[in-house]
TORPA-4810 file (N, C-alpha, C, O; in nm, 3 decimals):
<nodes>
NODE_1_11.361_7.285_17.732_11.294_7.172_17.676_11.398_7.064_17.652_11.493_7.082_17.577_M
NODE_2_11.379_6.952_17.716_11.475_6.843_17.707_11.436_6.751_17.595_11.320_6.711_17.582_L
NODE_3_11.538_6.716_17.511_11.512_6.623_17.404_11.542_6.482_17.449_11.588_6.460_17.561_G
NODE_4_11.516_6.387_17.363_11.540_6.245_17.391_11.688_6.222_17.421_11.721_6.143_17.509_Q
NODE_5_11.777_6.290_17.347_11.922_6.273_17.367_11.962_6.322_17.505_12.044_6.259_17.571_K
NODE_6_11.904_6.435_17.550_11.937_6.489_17.682_11.896_6.390_17.791_11.968_6.373_17.889_D
NODE_7_11.784_6.328_17.775_11.736_6.230_17.874_11.831_6.110_17.877_11.864_6.059_17.984_I
NODE_8_11.873_6.067_17.757_11.966_5.953_17.752_12.097_5.988_17.821_12.153_5.906_17.894_E
NODE_9_12.148_6.111_17.799_12.273_6.154_17.863_12.256_6.157_18.015_12.343_6.113_18.089_I
NODE_10_12.144_6.208_18.058_12.118_6.212_18.203_12.115_6.072_18.262_12.167_6.049_18.371_G
NODE_11_12.053_5.980_18.190_12.046_5.841_18.239_12.185_5.780_18.244_12.219_5.710_18.339_E
NODE_12_12.268_5.808_18.139_12.405_5.754_18.136_12.486_5.811_18.252_12.563_5.738_18.315_K
NODE_13_12.469_5.940_18.281_12.541_6.001_18.393_12.499_5.937_18.526_12.584_5.912_18.612_N
NODE_14_12.373_5.911_18.544_12.325_5.849_18.668_12.381_5.708_18.681_12.422_5.666_18.790_A
NODE_15_12.382_5.637_18.573_12.437_5.500_18.572_12.586_5.507_18.603_12.640_5.427_18.679_T
NODE_16_12.651_5.604_18.541_12.796_5.620_18.560_12.826_5.647_18.708_12.919_5.587_18.762_F
NODE_17_12.753_5.734_18.773_12.778_5.769_18.915_12.754_5.648_19.005_12.829_5.627_19.101_K
NODE_18_12.655_5.572_18.976_12.630_5.454_19.061_12.739_5.350_19.043_12.775_5.278_19.136_S
NODE_19_12.793_5.344_18.920_12.902_5.250_18.893_13.033_5.302_18.952_13.121_5.223_18.985_N
NODE_20_13.047_5.433_18.964_13.169_5.495_19.015_13.194_5.453_19.159_13.308_5.435_19.202_L
NODE_21_13.089_5.438_19.231_13.103_5.395_19.370_13.163_5.255_19.377_13.234_5.223_19.472_D
NODE_22_13.136_5.173_19.280_13.181_5.035_19.280_13.319_5.019_19.221_13.385_4.918_19.247_K
NODE_23_13.366_5.113_19.144_13.490_5.100_19.070_13.608_5.156_19.154_13.589_5.237_19.244_I
NODE_24_13.724_5.110_19.122_13.843_5.155_19.194_13.913_5.264_19.115_13.858_5.316_19.019_G
NODE_25_14.039_5.300_19.157_14.117_5.409_19.099_14.158_5.376_18.957_14.156_5.465_18.873_I
NODE_26_14.192_5.257_18.927_14.232_5.220_18.790_14.117_5.242_18.694_14.131_5.280_18.577_G
NODE_27_14.009_5.217_18.751_13.892_5.233_18.664_13.850_5.379_18.654_13.768_5.417_18.570_D
NODE_28_13.910_5.460_18.741_13.877_5.602_18.738_13.924_5.666_18.608_13.858_5.754_18.553_L
NODE_29_14.038_5.623_18.559_14.087_5.677_18.433_13.991_5.642_18.321_13.955_5.725_18.237_R
NODE_30_13.953_5.519_18.324_13.856_5.479_18.220_13.728_5.560_18.234_13.666_5.602_18.136_K
NODE_31_13.693_5.578_18.360_13.572_5.654_18.385_13.590_5.799_18.341_13.497_5.859_18.288_A
NODE_32_13.707_5.853_18.364_13.735_5.991_18.324_13.728_6.003_18.172_13.671_6.099_18.119_N
NODE_33_13.787_5.906_18.105_13.780_5.904_17.958_13.635_5.893_17.911_13.592_5.956_17.815_E
NODE_34_13.563_5.810_17.985_13.422_5.793_17.953_13.347_5.925_17.970_13.260_5.960_17.891_E
NODE_35_13.382_5.998_18.075_13.318_6.127_18.103_13.350_6.224_17.991_13.262_6.295_17.942_I
NODE_36_13.478_6.228_17.952_13.516_6.319_17.843_13.442_6.283_17.714_13.393_6.368_17.639_L
NODE_37_13.437_6.153_17.692_13.366_6.106_17.573_13.219_6.148_17.580_13.162_6.195_17.481_K
NODE_38_13.160_6.132_17.698_13.020_6.170_17.715_13.001_6.320_17.702_12.900_6.367_17.649_L
NODE_39_13.100_6.398_17.754_13.092_6.543_17.741_13.099_6.582_17.594_13.026_6.671_17.550_K
NODE_40_13.189_6.516_17.517_13.199_6.545_17.373_13.067_6.512_17.302_13.019_6.588_17.218_D
NODE_41_13.012_6.396_17.340_12.883_6.358_17.280_12.775_6.460_17.318_12.693_6.501_17.235_E
NODE_42_12.779_6.500_17.447_12.679_6.598_17.492_12.697_6.730_17.418_12.598_6.794_17.380_A
NODE_43_12.824_6.771_17.396_12.850_6.895_17.321_12.801_6.881_17.178_12.740_6.973_17.123_Q
NODE_44_12.828_6.763_17.118_12.782_6.740_16.980_12.629_6.746_16.974_12.570_6.805_16.883_A
NODE_45_12.565_6.682_17.077_12.419_6.687_17.081_12.370_6.829_17.099_12.271_6.871_17.038_Y
NODE_46_12.440_6.903_17.184_12.402_7.043_17.208_12.419_7.124_17.080_12.333_7.205_17.045_K
NODE_47_12.534_7.102_17.009_12.556_7.174_16.883_12.447_7.141_16.781_12.395_7.228_16.712_D
NODE_48_12.413_7.011_16.774_12.304_6.970_16.683_12.173_7.037_16.721_12.096_7.083_16.637_H
NODE_49_12.149_7.040_16.855_12.026_7.102_16.903_12.023_7.250_16.868_11.920_7.302_16.827_M
NODE_50_12.136_7.320_16.885_12.144_7.462_16.852_12.126_7.484_16.702_12.061_7.578_16.658_L
NODE_51_12.186_7.391_16.624_12.172_7.400_16.479_12.025_7.384_16.439_11.972_7.460_16.357_Q
NODE_52_11.959_7.283_16.498_11.817_7.262_16.468_11.734_7.381_16.516_11.636_7.419_16.452_Y
NODE_53_11.774_7.437_16.630_11.703_7.553_16.684_11.716_7.671_16.587_11.618_7.740_16.561_K
NODE_54_11.839_7.695_16.534_11.859_7.802_16.436_11.776_7.778_16.310_11.714_7.869_16.255_E
NODE_55_11.777_7.650_16.266_11.696_7.615_16.147_11.548_7.643_16.175_11.476_7.695_16.090_I
NODE_56_11.505_7.606_16.296_11.364_7.630_16.333_11.334_7.779_16.335_11.228_7.822_16.291_A
NODE_57_11.429_7.860_16.388_11.408_8.005_16.392_11.403_8.063_16.251_11.318_8.146_16.219_Q
NODE_58_11.497_8.017_16.166_11.496_8.064_16.026_11.366_8.024_15.958_11.305_8.103_15.886_V
NODE_59_11.325_7.898_15.984_11.198_7.852_15.926_11.080_7.934_15.978_10.988_7.967_15.903_N
NODE_60_11.085_7.968_16.107_10.978_8.048_16.165_10.974_8.187_16.103_10.867_8.239_16.072_E
NODE_61_11.093_8.249_16.084_11.100_8.381_16.020_11.047_8.370_15.877_10.970_8.454_15.831_V
NODE_62_11.091_8.264_15.806_11.045_8.245_15.668_10.894_8.225_15.665_10.825_8.279_15.578_S
NODE_63_10.843_8.147_15.760_10.699_8.124_15.767_10.625_8.254_15.791_10.521_8.280_15.730_L
NODE_64_10.679_8.338_15.883_10.614_8.467_15.910_10.619_8.556_15.786_10.523_8.626_15.756_K
NODE_65_10.732_8.553_15.713_10.742_8.631_15.589_10.642_8.581_15.486_10.577_8.659_15.417_Q
NODE_66_10.631_8.447_15.478_10.534_8.390_15.384_10.392_8.428_15.423_10.309_8.460_15.338_M
NODE_67_10.363_8.423_15.555_10.229_8.461_15.601_10.203_8.608_15.570_10.094_8.644_15.526_E
NODE_68_10.304_8.692_15.592_10.291_8.835_15.563_10.267_8.856_15.414_10.180_8.933_15.374_S
NODE_69_10.349_8.787_15.331_10.330_8.798_15.185_10.193_8.748_15.144_10.128_8.806_15.057_A
NODE_70_10.149_8.638_15.209_10.016_8.584_15.179_9.907_8.685_15.215_9.811_8.704_15.140_H
NODE_71_9.922_8.750_15.331_9.823_8.849_15.373_9.821_8.968_15.275_9.715_9.017_15.239_E
NODE_72_9.942_9.012_15.234_9.948_9.122_15.136_9.882_9.080_15.005_9.804_9.155_14.946_R
NODE_73_9.915_8.958_14.961_9.855_8.908_14.836_9.704_8.898_14.849_9.630_8.934_14.758_F
NODE_74_9.659_8.848_14.966_9.515_8.835_14.989_9.448_8.972_14.988_9.340_8.989_14.931_K
NODE_75_9.513_9.071_15.051_9.457_9.207_15.054_9.451_9.265_14.913_9.351_9.326_14.873_A
NODE_76_9.560_9.244_14.836_9.561_9.294_14.698_9.456_9.223_14.614_9.388_9.285_14.532_E
NODE_77_9.442_9.091_14.636_9.342_9.014_14.561_9.201_9.063_14.594_9.117_9.077_14.506_A
NODE_78_9.176_9.089_14.724_9.044_9.141_14.764_9.019_9.278_14.703_8.909_9.307_14.655_D
NODE_79_9.123_9.361_14.705_9.111_9.495_14.646_9.082_9.484_14.496_8.995_9.554_14.444_K
NODE_80_9.156_9.396_14.429_9.134_9.376_14.285_8.996_9.319_14.259_8.928_9.360_14.164_L
NODE_81_8.953_9.226_14.344_8.820_9.166_14.329_8.712_9.274_14.341_8.619_9.279_14.260_K
NODE_82_8.726_9.361_14.444_8.628_9.468_14.462_8.629_9.563_14.342_8.525_9.608_14.296_K
NODE_83_8.749_9.592_14.292_8.761_9.680_14.177_8.693_9.617_14.055_8.621_9.684_13.982_S
NODE_84_8.718_9.487_14.035_8.655_9.418_13.921_8.504_9.409_13.937_8.430_9.423_13.839_L
NODE_85_8.458_9.386_14.060_8.313_9.381_14.084_8.250_9.517_14.053_8.142_9.524_13.995_E
NODE_86_8.318_9.625_14.093_8.267_9.759_14.064_8.265_9.783_13.913_8.170_9.840_13.860_A
NODE_87_8.370_9.737_13.845_8.375_9.753_13.699_8.265_9.671_13.633_8.203_9.717_13.536_E
NODE_88_8.240_9.551_13.684_8.132_9.467_13.630_7.998_9.538_13.647_7.917_9.541_13.554_I
NODE_89_7.976_9.595_13.765_7.850_9.668_13.788_7.838_9.785_13.691_7.731_9.811_13.636_L
NODE_90_7.948_9.856_13.672_7.949_9.969_13.580_7.918_9.922_13.439_7.838_9.983_13.368_S
NODE_91_7.983_9.813_13.398_7.960_9.760_13.262_7.817_9.710_13.246_7.755_9.728_13.141_L
NODE_92_7.764_9.647_13.351_7.624_9.601_13.344_7.530_9.720_13.328_7.433_9.715_13.253_R
NODE_93_7.561_9.828_13.400_7.481_9.949_13.390_7.487_10.005_13.248_7.386_10.045_13.190_S
NODE_94_7.610_10.006_13.192_7.626_10.056_13.055_7.550_9.967_12.956_7.486_10.018_12.864_M
NODE_95_7.557_9.835_12.976_7.486_9.742_12.888_7.336_9.767_12.897_7.266_9.768_12.796_V
NODE_96_7.288_9.789_13.019_7.146_9.816_13.039_7.105_9.944_12.966_7.001_9.950_12.901_S
NODE_97_7.189_10.048_12.979_7.160_10.173_12.910_7.161_10.154_12.758_7.074_10.205_12.687_E
NODE_98_7.260_10.079_12.710_7.268_10.054_12.566_7.147_9.974_12.518_7.093_10.002_12.411_L
NODE_99_7.105_9.875_12.597_6.987_9.797_12.560_6.865_9.888_12.555_6.782_9.877_12.464_E
NODE_100_6.853_9.979_12.652_6.740_10.073_12.652_6.746_10.163_12.529_6.644_10.188_12.464_S
NODE_101_6.867_10.212_12.497_6.884_10.296_12.378_6.847_10.220_12.251_6.780_10.272_12.163_D
NODE_102_6.894_10.094_12.243_6.863_10.012_12.125_6.713_9.990_12.114_6.657_9.999_12.005_V
NODE_103_6.649_9.961_12.227_6.504_9.940_12.226_6.432_10.067_12.181_6.339_10.062_12.101_L
NODE_104_6.476_10.182_12.234_6.416_10.309_12.197_6.438_10.337_12.048_6.345_10.374_11.976_L
NODE_105_6.563_10.317_12.002_6.593_10.341_11.860_6.515_10.245_11.771_6.466_10.284_11.665_K
NODE_106_6.502_10.120_11.815_6.426_10.021_11.738_6.280_10.063_11.728_6.218_10.055_11.622_T
NODE_107_6.225_10.109_11.841_6.086_10.154_11.843_6.069_10.276_11.752_5.974_10.285_11.674_T
NODE_108_6.164_10.370_11.763_6.158_10.490_11.678_6.171_10.452_11.530_6.100_10.505_11.445_E
NODE_109_6.263_10.360_11.502_6.283_10.317_11.363_6.158_10.248_11.310_6.117_10.271_11.196_A
NODE_110_6.097_10.163_11.393_5.975_10.094_11.351_5.863_10.195_11.325_5.788_10.183_11.228_A
NODE_111_5.853_10.295_11.414_5.750_10.399_11.394_5.778_10.478_11.267_5.686_10.510_11.191_A
NODE_112_5.908_10.510_11.245_5.944_10.585_11.123_5.915_10.503_10.999_5.865_10.556_10.900_A
NODE_113_5.946_10.372_11.004_5.919_10.284_10.890_5.769_10.278_10.864_5.723_10.287_10.750_V
NODE_114_5.692_10.262_10.974_5.547_10.256_10.959_5.494_10.387_10.900_5.406_10.387_10.813_A
NODE_115_5.548_10.500_10.947_5.508_10.631_10.895_5.543_10.644_10.747_5.463_10.692_10.667_E
NODE_116_5.665_10.599_10.712_5.709_10.606_10.572_5.622_10.515_10.485_5.583_10.552_10.374_K
NODE_117_5.592_10.394_10.538_5.506_10.303_10.461_5.367_10.363_10.442_5.308_10.351_10.335_E
NODE_118_5.316_10.427_10.547_5.185_10.491_10.537_5.190_10.605_10.435_5.099_10.620_10.352_E
NODE_119_5.298_10.686_10.441_5.313_10.795_10.345_5.327_10.740_10.204_5.269_10.794_10.109_A
NODE_120_5.405_10.632_10.189_5.423_10.571_10.057_5.291_10.515_10.006_5.255_10.532_9.889_L
NODE_121_5.218_10.448_10.095_5.088_10.393_10.057_4.993_10.505_10.016_4.922_10.495_9.916_S
NODE_122_4.995_10.613_10.094_4.910_10.728_10.062_4.951_10.789_9.928_4.867_10.825_9.846_S
NODE_123_5.085_10.802_9.907_5.134_10.860_9.781_5.097_10.770_9.664_5.057_10.819_9.558_A
NODE_124_5.111_10.638_9.682_5.075_10.544_9.574_4.926_10.551_9.543_4.885_10.546_9.427_L
NODE_125_4.844_10.563_9.649_4.699_10.576_9.628_4.669_10.706_9.554_4.585_10.708_9.464_A
NODE_126_4.738_10.815_9.592_4.718_10.944_9.524_4.762_10.935_9.378_4.695_10.987_9.289_E
NODE_127_4.876_10.867_9.355_4.924_10.850_9.217_4.823_10.770_9.137_4.792_10.804_9.022_I
NODE_128_4.771_10.662_9.198_4.671_10.580_9.128_4.547_10.664_9.096_4.492_10.656_8.986_K
NODE_129_4.502_10.745_9.195_4.384_10.830_9.172_4.411_10.931_9.061_4.327_10.954_8.974_R
NODE_130_4.531_10.993_9.066_4.566_11.090_8.962_4.577_11.023_8.825_4.536_11.081_8.724_L
NODE_131_4.632_10.900_8.822_4.639_10.827_8.694_4.499_10.798_8.641_4.473_10.810_8.521_N
NODE_132_4.410_10.758_8.733_4.272_10.732_8.690_4.206_10.861_8.641_4.138_10.863_8.539_E
NODE_133_4.229_10.971_8.718_4.176_11.102_8.674_4.234_11.139_8.538_4.164_11.187_8.450_D
NODE_134_4.366_11.116_8.525_4.435_11.148_8.399_4.377_11.065_8.285_4.352_11.116_8.175_N
NODE_135_4.358_10.936_8.314_4.299_10.850_8.209_4.160_10.900_8.171_4.124_10.904_8.053_S
NODE_136_4.083_10.939_8.274_3.949_10.994_8.246_3.957_11.122_8.165_3.879_11.143_8.072_G
NODE_137_4.053_11.209_8.202_4.069_11.337_8.129_4.115_11.310_7.986_4.069_11.374_7.892_K
NODE_138_4.208_11.210_7.972_4.255_11.178_7.836_4.138_11.126_7.753_4.122_11.162_7.637_I
NODE_139_4.058_11.040_7.815_3.940_10.987_7.744_3.846_11.101_7.707_3.791_11.104_7.597_A
NODE_140_3.828_11.195_7.801_3.743_11.312_7.771_3.805_11.395_7.660_3.735_11.442_7.570_Q
NODE_141_3.940_11.412_7.666_4.006_11.491_7.562_3.989_11.425_7.425_3.960_11.492_7.326_M
NODE_142_4.007_11.293_7.421_3.991_11.221_7.294_3.847_11.238_7.245_3.823_11.263_7.127_V
NODE_143_3.751_11.225_7.339_3.609_11.241_7.301_3.584_11.382_7.252_3.512_11.403_7.154_A
NODE_144_3.645_11.483_7.322_3.627_11.621_7.280_3.695_11.648_7.146_3.643_11.722_7.063_L
NODE_145_3.813_11.585_7.126_3.881_11.602_6.997_3.796_11.542_6.884_3.782_11.601_6.776_E
NODE_146_3.738_11.423_6.911_3.651_11.361_6.810_3.531_11.451_6.785_3.491_11.474_6.671_V
NODE_147_3.475_11.501_6.896_3.358_11.590_6.881_3.398_11.718_6.809_3.326_11.769_6.723_Q
NODE_148_3.517_11.771_6.847_3.563_11.894_6.784_3.589_11.870_6.635_3.555_11.953_6.550_M
NODE_149_3.648_11.756_6.604_3.674_11.724_6.463_3.542_11.712_6.387_3.527_11.759_6.274_S
NODE_150_3.447_11.646_6.454_3.316_11.631_6.391_3.249_11.767_6.372_3.190_11.795_6.268_S
NODE_151_3.260_11.852_6.477_3.201_11.985_6.467_3.273_12.068_6.360_3.211_12.148_6.290_L
NODE_152_3.404_12.048_6.351_3.482_12.121_6.251_3.437_12.079_6.111_3.418_12.162_6.022_K
NODE_153_3.421_11.947_6.095_3.374_11.899_5.964_3.234_11.954_5.935_3.204_11.996_5.824_E
NODE_154_3.148_11.953_6.040_3.013_12.007_6.021_3.020_12.155_5.986_2.946_12.204_5.900_D
NODE_155_3.112_12.226_6.055_3.127_12.368_6.029_3.177_12.391_5.887_3.128_12.480_5.817_L
NODE_156_3.275_12.312_5.845_3.328_12.327_5.709_3.218_12.297_5.607_3.203_12.367_5.506_E
NODE_157_3.142_12.191_5.635_3.035_12.158_5.543_2.929_12.270_5.540_2.875_12.307_5.436_E
NODE_158_2.903_12.322_5.660_2.805_12.430_5.664_2.859_12.552_5.593_2.784_12.624_5.526_Q
NODE_159_2.992_12.578_5.609_3.051_12.692_5.538_3.044_12.668_5.387_3.013_12.759_5.310_Q
NODE_160_3.074_12.543_5.346_3.063_12.514_5.201_2.917_12.532_5.155_2.890_12.590_5.050_R
NODE_161_2.827_12.482_5.234_2.686_12.496_5.199_2.648_12.642_5.197_2.577_12.685_5.106_W
NODE_162_2.695_12.719_5.295_2.663_12.861_5.302_2.725_12.932_5.181_2.662_13.017_5.118_R
NODE_163_2.852_12.895_5.151_2.918_12.956_5.035_2.840_12.920_4.908_2.818_13.005_4.822_T
NODE_164_2.800_12.795_4.896_2.724_12.752_4.779_2.591_12.826_4.774_2.548_12.870_4.667_A
NODE_165_2.528_12.839_4.886_2.400_12.909_4.887_2.420_13.057_4.855_2.340_13.115_4.782_Q
NODE_166_2.524_13.118_4.908_2.554_13.258_4.877_2.582_13.274_4.728_2.536_13.367_4.663_N
NODE_167_2.660_13.177_4.677_2.688_13.182_4.532_2.558_13.166_4.453_2.536_13.239_4.357_N
NODE_168_2.474_13.075_4.491_2.348_13.054_4.423_2.261_13.179_4.432_2.202_13.221_4.333_Y
NODE_169_2.254_13.237_4.550_2.171_13.357_4.565_2.229_13.474_4.484_2.155_13.554_4.428_Q
NODE_170_2.358_13.482_4.480_2.420_13.589_4.402_2.389_13.566_4.253_2.358_13.659_4.179_R
NODE_171_2.398_13.443_4.214_2.370_13.413_4.074_2.223_13.440_4.044_2.189_13.496_3.940_Q
NODE_172_2.140_13.400_4.135_1.998_13.425_4.113_1.976_13.576_4.111_1.901_13.624_4.026_V
NODE_173_2.034_13.646_4.193_2.021_13.790_4.200_2.078_13.854_4.074_2.017_13.944_4.016_Y
NODE_174_2.193_13.806_4.032_2.255_13.861_3.912_2.167_13.827_3.792_2.155_13.909_3.700_L
NODE_175_2.108_13.714_3.791_2.022_13.677_3.682_1.897_13.765_3.684_1.845_13.798_3.577_Q
NODE_176_1.850_13.800_3.791_1.736_13.887_3.802_1.771_14.029_3.758_1.686_14.099_3.703_H
NODE_177_1.879_14.066_3.779_1.922_14.202_3.746_1.959_14.213_3.595_1.939_14.316_3.532_L
NODE_178_2.008_14.113_3.548_2.051_14.124_3.409_1.927_14.119_3.319_1.836_14.042_3.348_S
NODE_179_1.921_14.199_3.207_1.807_14.199_3.121_1.796_14.067_3.044_1.894_14.002_3.010_P
NODE_180_1.683_14.038_3.022_1.658_13.915_2.952_1.670_13.945_2.801_1.605_14.035_2.747_K
NODE_181_1.740_13.880_2.748_1.754_13.904_2.607_1.716_13.788_2.528_1.722_13.792_2.405_S
</nodes>
């Protein structure tokens, strides 16, 4: 691959050869010096070209290393992405299960609360009924106590009356038995 400098050197050499035909021996020395000068320039250009070529090769190797590192990084990133996606799916599944468990527990808790409220309501109704029964029984007991007290008083009065009547009959009997004097 010829660079711009190589083309210029080739053109200078062609010009030099055409001028060489026109020049004499004295000018040959100058021409020889010119040739050496051109050879030095050509060598310098060649050295520069080789230097640039080495730089290009180093850059190409570096580029290939960078591409290789990029491919490895890309592969690792894809692997990590797939791993994270799998973990996300797993976590979503766990969240779904937990939501189902929470819903089930909430339903069970609501049913238990409703059952407890029903039992409490039933117990309160039973307590109220028993209190009413108790109040009725207490009222009956008070009425029976009043009646019993009244009957007791009647019984005591009847016993006093009976005792008085027995005493009267005994006295009447004793008076009948005793001689009249």
